[in-house]
KEDOMI-162767 format. One record per atom (N, C-alpha, C, O): x, z, y; residue in three letters. Coordinates in steps of 0.05 Angstrom, whole numbers, padded with zeros to 5 digits, always signed. Atoms other than C-alpha are relative to their C-alpha. Layout:
XZYAla/...
! end
This chain:
+00019+00022+00000Met/+02279+02122+03105Met/-00010-00006-00029Met/-00034-00010-00034Met/+00007+00006+00028Arg/+02281+02110+03030Arg/-00018+00023-00011Arg/-00037+00017-00027Arg/+00016-00023+00010Leu/+02253+02180+03017Leu/-00029-00002+00010Leu/-00048+00003-00005Leu/+00026+00003-00011Ala/+02194+02167+03063Ala/-00015-00022-00014Ala/-00039-00019-00021Ala/+00012+00022+00014Leu/+02180+02101+03029Leu/-00008+00008-00028Leu/-00029+00001-00038Leu/+00005-00010+00027Leu/+02184+02133+02961Leu/-00024+00019+00000Leu/-00040+00019-00019Leu/+00022-00019-00002Leu/+02136+02188+02983Leu/-00026-00015+00004Leu/-00047-00008-00008Leu/+00024+00016-00005Val/+02085+02137+03009Val/-00008-00014-00026Val/-00032-00015-00033Val/+00006+00014+00025Val/+02089+02098+02943Val/-00012+00020-00020Val/-00031+00014-00035Val/+00010-00021+00019Ala/+02079+02163+02903Ala/-00029+00008+00008Ala/-00046+00011-00010Ala/+00026-00008-00009Leu/+02019+02182+02945Leu/-00021-00022-00006Leu/-00043-00016-00014Leu/+00018+00022+00007Leu/+01988+02113+02936Leu/-00006-00001-00030Leu/-00028-00007-00038Leu/+00004+00000+00029Gly/+01999+02119+02862Gly/-00020+00021-00009Gly/-00034+00017-00029Gly/+00018-00022+00006Val/+01960+02184+02861Val/-00028-00007+00011Val/-00048-00001-00003Val/+00026+00006-00014Ala/+01905+02160+02909Ala/-00016-00023-00014Ala/-00040-00022-00014Ala/+00013+00023+00012Ala/+01890+02095+02873Ala/-00019+00007-00023Ala/-00042-00003-00022Ala/+00018-00006+00021Pro/+01861+02124+02809Pro/-00024+00017+00010Pro/-00047+00014+00001Pro/+00022-00016-00011Ala/+01820+02175+02849Ala/-00021-00018+00014Ala/-00045-00014+00012Ala/+00018+00018-00014Leu/+01791+02119+02892Leu/-00015-00018-00020Leu/-00039-00023-00016Leu/+00014+00017+00021Ala/+01776+02076+02831Ala/-00021+00016-00014Ala/-00042+00006-00020Ala/+00020-00017+00013Ser/+01740+02135+02799Ser/-00024+00004+00018Ser/-00047+00005+00009Ser/+00022-00003-00019Glu/+01698+02144+02862Glu/-00016-00025+00002Glu/-00041-00024+00002Glu/+00015+00026-00004Gln/+01680+02070+02869Gln/-00013-00010-00026Gln/-00035-00022-00026Gln/+00010+00009+00025His/+01670+02056+02795His/+00000+00022-00021His/+00017+00023-00039His/+00000-00023+00019Pro/+01652+02120+02758Pro/-00009-00009-00028Pro/-00022-00029-00031Pro/+00008+00006+00027Thr/+01644+02121+02683Thr/-00022+00020-00008Thr/-00024+00042+00003Thr/+00021-00017+00010Gln/+01586+02151+02645Gln/+00011+00026-00010Gln/+00002+00048-00004Gln/-00012-00024+00012Gly/+01631+02199+02607Gly/+00012+00018+00022Gly/+00010+00043+00019Gly/-00012-00016-00022Glu/+01666+02222+02671Glu/-00022+00016+00014Glu/-00018+00040+00018Glu/+00022-00014-00013Leu/+01601+02240+02705Leu/-00013+00021-00018Leu/-00020+00043-00009Leu/+00013-00019+00019Glu/+01571+02272+02643Glu/+00017+00025-00005Glu/+00006+00046-00010Glu/-00018-00023+00004Ser/+01632+02317+02636Ser/+00001+00018+00024Ser/+00010+00041+00023Ser/-00002-00015-00025Glu/+01627+02340+02709Glu/-00027+00011+00009Glu/-00028+00027+00028Glu/+00027-00009-00008Leu/+01552+02351+02714Leu/-00012+00019-00021Leu/-00005+00017-00045Leu/+00011-00021+00017Ile/+01512+02409+02685Ile/-00030-00005-00004Ile/-00044-00013+00014Ile/+00028+00002+00006Cys/+01445+02406+02650Cys/-00014+00025+00012Cys/-00005+00048+00007Cys/+00013-00022-00013Val/+01397+02449+02691Val/-00017+00017-00019Val/-00025+00039-00013Val/+00016-00015+00019Glu/+01359+02470+02629Glu/+00016+00018-00018Glu/+00010+00042-00021Glu/-00016-00016+00019Cys/+01413+02493+02581Cys/+00027+00010+00011Cys/+00041+00025-00002Cys/-00024-00008-00014His/+01471+02503+02631His/+00026-00006-00014His/+00045+00009-00013His/-00025+00011+00011Thr/+01522+02464+02592Thr/+00005-00028+00012Thr/-00013-00038+00026Thr/-00005+00026-00011Thr/+01555+02399+02611Thr/-00018-00021-00013Thr/-00027-00017-00036Thr/+00018+00020+00011Leu/+01513+02337+02602Leu/+00010-00013-00025Leu/-00006-00020-00043Leu/-00010+00012+00024Asp/+01560+02309+02550Asp/-00003+00018-00025Asp/-00001+00008-00047Asp/+00004-00018+00022Glu/+01547+02371+02507Glu/-00030+00005-00005Glu/-00037+00016-00026Glu/+00029-00007+00002Ser/+01472+02376+02519Ser/-00016-00024-00011Ser/-00010-00047-00007Ser/+00019+00020+00010Asp/+01416+02339+02484Asp/-00029+00008+00006Asp/-00047+00000-00007Asp/+00027-00008-00008Ser/+01357+02371+02519Ser/-00014-00024+00013Ser/-00001-00043+00021Ser/+00014+00022-00012Pro/+01302+02326+02546Pro/+00008-00006+00029Pro/+00011-00029+00036Pro/-00009+00005-00027Ile/+01324+02336+02618Ile/+00028-00012+00001Ile/+00033-00028+00019Ile/-00027+00011+00001Ala/+01396+02321+02599Ala/-00001-00030-00007Ala/+00014-00046+00004Ala/+00003+00029+00007Arg/+01375+02255+02566Arg/-00011-00016+00024Arg/-00002-00038+00028Arg/+00010+00013-00024Glu/+01336+02238+02629Glu/+00022-00004+00021Glu/+00024-00025+00033Glu/-00022+00001-00020Met/+01396+02253+02673Met/+00021-00021-00009Met/+00031-00036+00007Met/-00019+00020+00011Lys/+01442+02211+02627Lys/-00011-00028+00005Lys/+00005-00046+00012Lys/+00012+00026-00004Ser/+01394+02153+02631Ser/+00001-00008+00030Ser/+00007-00031+00036Ser/-00001+00005-00029Tyr/+01391+02159+02707Tyr/+00028-00008+00008Tyr/+00032-00026+00024Tyr/-00028+00006-00007Ile/+01467+02160+02712Ile/+00008-00028-00009Ile/+00020-00043+00006Ile/-00007+00027+00011Ala/+01474+02098+02668Ala/-00013-00021+00017Ala/+00000-00042+00023Ala/+00014+00020-00016Gln/+01422+02061+02710Gln/+00014-00003+00028Gln/+00018-00025+00037Gln/-00013+00001-00026Arg/+01457+02080+02776Arg/+00028-00013-00001Arg/+00036-00026+00017Arg/-00026+00013+00003Ile/+01525+02059+02749Ile/-00003-00030-00002Ile/+00012-00045+00011Ile/+00005+00029+00002Arg/+01497+01991+02730Arg/-00007-00012+00027Arg/-00001-00035+00032Arg/+00008+00010-00027Gln/+01469+01985+02801Gln/+00023+00001+00020Gln/+00021-00010+00042Gln/-00024-00001-00016Gly/+01539+01998+02829Gly/+00002+00024+00019Gly/+00018+00023+00038Gly/-00002-00024-00017Ala/+01529+02067+02859Ala/+00026+00014-00004Ala/+00038+00012-00026Ala/-00025-00014+00002Thr/+01590+02108+02874Thr/-00005+00028-00013Thr/-00028+00037-00015Thr/+00001-00026+00012Lys/+01605+02175+02842Lys/-00014+00020+00019Lys/-00031+00035+00011Lys/+00011-00018-00020Thr/+01588+02213+02906Thr/-00030-00005+00004Thr/-00046+00014+00006Thr/+00028+00006-00004Gln/+01522+02176+02914Gln/-00017+00011-00024Gln/-00038+00023-00020Gln/+00015-00010+00023Ile/+01500+02193+02843Ile/-00001+00030+00000Ile/-00022+00042-00005Ile/+00000-00029-00001Glu/+01521+02266+02850Glu/-00019+00010+00022Glu/-00034+00029+00017Glu/+00018-00008-00022Asn/+01485+02272+02917Asn/-00029-00003-00008Asn/-00046+00014-00001Asn/+00028+00005+00008Glu/+01421+02242+02888Glu/-00009+00021-00021Glu/-00031+00031-00020Glu/+00007-00020+00019Leu/+01423+02290+02829Leu/-00002+00028+00012Leu/-00019+00044+00004Leu/+00002-00026-00014Val/+01436+02350+02875Val/-00026+00001+00015Val/-00039+00022+00016Val/+00025+00001-00015Ala/+01377+02328+02918Ala/-00024+00005-00019Ala/-00044+00017-00012Ala/+00022-00002+00020Glu/+01333+02325+02855Glu/+00000+00027-00014Glu/-00021+00040-00016Glu/-00001-00024+00017Phe/+01357+02386+02816Phe/+00013+00025+00014Phe/+00012+00047+00003Phe/-00014-00022-00014Gly/+01397+02429+02866Gly/+00029+00000-00006Gly/+00039-00014-00023Gly/-00030+00000+00003Pro/+01471+02446+02872Pro/+00009+00011-00027Pro/+00033+00008-00034Pro/-00008-00011+00026Gly/+01470+02480+02803Gly/+00007-00022-00020Gly/+00017-00017-00041Gly/-00006+00023+00018Val/+01477+02410+02773Val/+00030-00007+00001Val/+00040-00021-00017Val/-00029+00006-00003Leu/+01550+02406+02797Leu/+00016+00019-00017Leu/+00011+00043-00018Leu/-00018-00017+00016Gly/+01603+02431+02749Gly/+00020+00016+00016Gly/+00028+00038+00008Gly/-00018-00014-00018Val/+01649+02451+02806Val/-00013+00000+00028Val/-00026-00020+00035Val/+00011+00000-00027Pro/+01630+02472+02877Pro/+00013-00021+00017Pro/+00036-00029+00013Pro/-00011+00020-00019Arg/+01639+02422+02933Arg/+00022+00013+00017Arg/+00024+00038+00018Arg/-00023-00010-00015Lys/+01699+02429+02979Lys/-00006-00001+00030Lys/+00012-00007+00046Lys/+00006-00001-00028His/+01662+02435+03045His/-00024+00020+00004His/-00039+00026-00015His/+00022-00019-00006Gly/+01613+02482+03080Gly/+00003+00027-00014Gly/+00026+00036-00018Gly/+00000-00026+00012Phe/+01594+02547+03047Phe/+00013+00000-00028Phe/+00026+00019-00036Phe/-00012+00002+00027Asp/+01617+02522+02978Asp/+00031+00002+00001Asp/+00044+00007-00019Asp/-00029-00002-00003Leu/+01688+02521+03006Leu/+00010+00028-00007Leu/+00033+00032-00015Leu/-00008-00028+00006Leu/+01689+02597+02997Leu/+00007+00003-00030Leu/+00024+00019-00036Leu/-00006-00003+00029Ala/+01688+02588+02921Ala/+00029-00009-00006Ala/+00040-00001-00026Ala/-00028+00009+00004Trp/+01756+02554+02928Trp/+00019+00019+00015Trp/+00041+00025+00004Trp/-00019-00015-00016Leu/+01786+02597+02983Leu/+00002+00030-00008Leu/+00024+00041-00006Leu/-00001-00029+00006Leu/+01767+02668+02961Leu/+00020+00006-00023Leu/+00035+00025-00020Leu/-00020-00006+00021Pro/+01806+02666+02895Pro/+00029-00004+00009Pro/+00046+00012+00003Pro/-00028+00005-00009Leu/+01867+02635+02928Leu/+00008+00021+00020Leu/+00031+00030+00020Leu/-00006-00022-00019Gly/+01863+02686+02985Gly/+00005+00026-00014Gly/+00023+00041-00007Gly/-00004-00024+00016Gly/+01857+02742+02934Gly/+00028+00001-00013Gly/+00041+00021-00014Gly/-00026+00002+00012Ile/+01919+02718+02898Ile/+00022+00004+00021Ile/+00042+00017+00015Ile/-00021-00002-00021Ala/+01958+02712+02963Ala/+00002+00029+00010Ala/+00024+00039+00013Ala/+00000-00028-00009Ile/+01937+02782+02986Ile/+00013+00018-00022Ile/+00028+00036-00015Ile/-00013-00015+00022Gly/+01956+02810+02917Gly/+00030-00003-00001Gly/+00044+00016-00006Gly/-00029+00005+00000Ala/+02024+02777+02920Ala/+00014+00014+00022Ala/+00036+00026+00019Ala/-00012-00014-00023Val/+02038+02805+02989Val/+00000+00030-00005Val/+00021+00043+00001Val/+00001-00029+00006Ala/+02015+02875+02968Ala/+00021+00008-00021Ala/+00034+00028-00019Ala/-00020-00006+00020Leu/+02059+02872+02906Leu/+00028-00001+00011Leu/+00045+00016+00004Leu/-00026+00002-00012Ala/+02119+02849+02945Ala/+00006+00023+00019Ala/+00028+00034+00018Ala/-00004-00022-00018Phe/+02109+02903+02997Phe/+00004+00026-00016Phe/+00022+00042-00009Phe/-00003-00023+00017Gly/+02101+02956+02943Gly/+00028+00001-00013Gly/+00040+00022-00015Gly/-00027+00001+00012Ala/+02165+02933+02908Ala/+00021+00006+00021Ala/+00041+00020+00015Ala/-00019-00005-00021Trp/+02202+02934+02974Trp/+00001+00030+00007Trp/+00022+00041+00010Trp/+00002-00029-00006Lys/+02177+03005+02990Lys/+00013+00016-00022Lys/+00028+00035-00017Lys/-00010-00015+00023Trp/+02194+03029+02920Trp/+00031-00002+00000Trp/+00044+00018-00006Trp/-00029+00003+00001Ser/+02264+03000+02923Ser/+00014+00016+00022Ser/+00037+00024+00019Ser/-00011-00016-00022Arg/+02276+03036+02990Arg/-00001+00030-00006Arg/+00015+00045+00006Arg/+00003-00028+00004Ser/+02253+03103+02963Ser/+00019+00011-00022Ser/+00022+00035-00024Ser/-00018-00009+00022Val/+02303+03106+02904Val/+00026+00008+00014Val/+00038-00008+00028Val/-00025-00010-00011Lys/+02363+03149+02923Lys/+00023-00013-00015Lys/+00024-00012-00040Lys/-00024+00012+00013Glu/+02429+03114+02910Glu/+00022+00021+00001Glu/+00025+00036+00020Glu/-00022-00020+00000Pro/+02490+03156+02890Pro/+00020-00007+00021Pro/+00025-00031+00027Pro/-00021+00004-00019Arg/+02544+03165+02941Arg/+00025-00009-00015Arg/+00030-00001-00038Arg/-00024+00010+00014Pro/+02609+03129+02924Pro/+00018+00022-00008Pro/+00024+00040+00008Pro/-00019-00019+00011Gly/+02656+03169+02880Gly/-00011+00027-00008Gly/+00004+00045-00014Gly/+00011-00026+00006Arg/+02608+03225+02866Arg/-00018-00001-00025Arg/-00031+00020-00031Arg/+00017+00001+00024Gly/+02571+03201+02804Gly/-00029-00003+00007Gly/-00036-00013+00029Gly/+00028+00003-00005Ser/+02496+03202+02798Ser/-00010+00021+00020Ser/+00004+00041+00025Ser/+00010-00018-00020Ser/+02452+03238+02848Ser/-00004+00028-00011Ser/-00002+00047+00004Ser/+00003-00027+00011Thr/+02438+03296+02800Thr/+00026+00014-00003Thr/+00028+00038+00000Thr/-00026-00012+00001Glu/+02512+03307+02789Glu/+00010+00009+00027Glu/+00023+00030+00030Glu/-00008-00007-00027Ala/+02523+03308+02864Ala/-00013+00025+00009Ala/-00001+00041+00024Ala/+00014-00025-00008Gln/+02472+03363+02872Gln/+00014+00024-00012Gln/+00014+00045+00001Gln/-00011-00023+00014His/+02508+03409+02822His/+00030+00003+00005His/+00042+00023-00003His/-00028+00000-00004Glu/+02579+03393+02845Glu/+00009+00024+00018Glu/+00030+00035+00014Glu/-00007-00021-00019Asp/+02579+03445+02901Asp/-00004+00028-00011Asp/+00005+00047+00001Asp/+00005-00027+00011Glu/+02555+03502+02857Glu/+00024+00010-00016Glu/+00035-00006-00031Glu/-00023-00010+00015Pro/+02611+03547+02830Pro/-00007+00005-00029Pro/-00030+00012-00036Pro/+00003-00005+00029Leu/+02621+03554+02755Leu/+00003+00030-00005Leu/+00016+00044+00010Leu/-00004-00028+00009Glu/+02617+03620+02719Glu/+00029+00003-00007Glu/+00041-00016-00017Glu/-00029-00004+00006Pro/+02687+03650+02711Pro/+00008-00007-00028Pro/+00028-00019-00033Pro/-00007+00006+00028Glu/+02686+03646+02635Glu/-00001-00030-00006Glu/+00017-00040-00019Glu/+00002+00029+00004Leu/+02663+03573+02635Leu/+00022-00014+00014Leu/+00033-00034+00004Leu/-00022+00013-00015Glu/+02715+03555+02688Glu/+00026+00004-00015Glu/+00043-00014-00016Glu/-00024-00005+00015Arg/+02770+03588+02646Arg/+00002-00018-00024Arg/+00023-00030-00030Arg/+00000+00018+00024Arg/+02749+03549+02583Arg/+00005-00029+00008Arg/+00019-00044-00007Arg/-00004+00028-00010Leu/+02746+03484+02623Leu/+00029-00005+00007Leu/+00040-00026+00000Leu/-00028+00003-00007Asp/+02816+03495+02650Asp/+00018-00001-00025Asp/+00037-00017-00025Asp/-00015+00000+00025Glu/+02843+03509+02579Glu/-00003-00028-00013Glu/+00017-00039-00022Glu/+00005+00027+00012Glu/+02811+03444+02553Glu/+00014-00022+00015Glu/+00027-00039+00003Glu/-00013+00020-00017Leu/+02837+03403+02611Leu/+00031+00002-00004Leu/+00044-00019-00004Leu/-00028-00003+00004Ala/+02907+03432+02601Ala/+00009-00011-00027Ala/+00030-00022-00029Ala/-00006+00011+00026Arg/+02905+03414+02528Arg/+00002-00031+00000Arg/+00019-00042-00013Arg/+00000+00029-00002Phe/+02890+03341+02546Phe/+00024-00010+00016Phe/+00034-00031+00011Phe/-00023+00008-00016Asp/+02945+03339+02598Asp/+00026+00001-00015Asp/+00045-00013-00008Asp/-00025-00004+00015Ala/+02998+03360+02548Ala/+00007-00023-00018Ala/+00027-00022-00031Ala/
! end
């Protein structure tokens, strides 16, 4: 019960500033999120005639009590969707958010599958037989001279 209450309080703490920003936007906030249609930089960086006109319009609409969404919608109606700094999160513009995330997810799955396949293809040595290359040569007989020298060396160590 306490965890649920704590979660609700945390969500309200996050939602309150977002709602306040929507209801009472600031000039600087909107200027940093909108693009000048003439020079293609944010309004706060642009000083073109159209940017000055847009800034004046934003200030006037804020004084009139318009919400952030209302101001953005009015500017989109006037100048087109290129005025938005980020795509909207509905309709066709939703693809701009989903495609990169989908690509990352598909890449992660492909990488995990490749790593799993690779780990299955590596031959592991059998217990007590050394590495896989040593196991391949173990059944081959040694040349008589080499076997004699090996026996002499081993006998020397046993003594």
